[in-house]
C-alpha positions, 0 to 999 in steps of 0.5 A, a space after each residue: 393629698 389626704 386628711 390623716 386627723 385633726 389637731 385635737 387627735 392624739 400622737 397614736 391616733 395620727 400614727 394609726 391614721 398614717 399607717 392605714 393610709 400607707 398600707 391602703 396605698 401599698 395595696 393599691 400599687 399596680 403589680 406592674 409598677 417598678 421602682 419606688 412607689 412612695 417618693 415622699 411623705 410630708 405631714 402638715 396642718 391646713 395652713 402650717 408648713 410640711 414636715 418631711 417624715 423620715 420613711 425609715 421610721 414608717 413600716 409598710 
């Protein structure tokens, strides 16, 4: 779990933050780790329902 932004952030700001997070997670992946490192990506507001992100739309 981590914070990507605030509700008043623009869509572009949230996309940039998500891309930065995913890039950093991929860099942190141990070289000995095999298989799928990120299984799911879900975003939500603090008390809102989670929305699954189609990973095919993400660039790592």
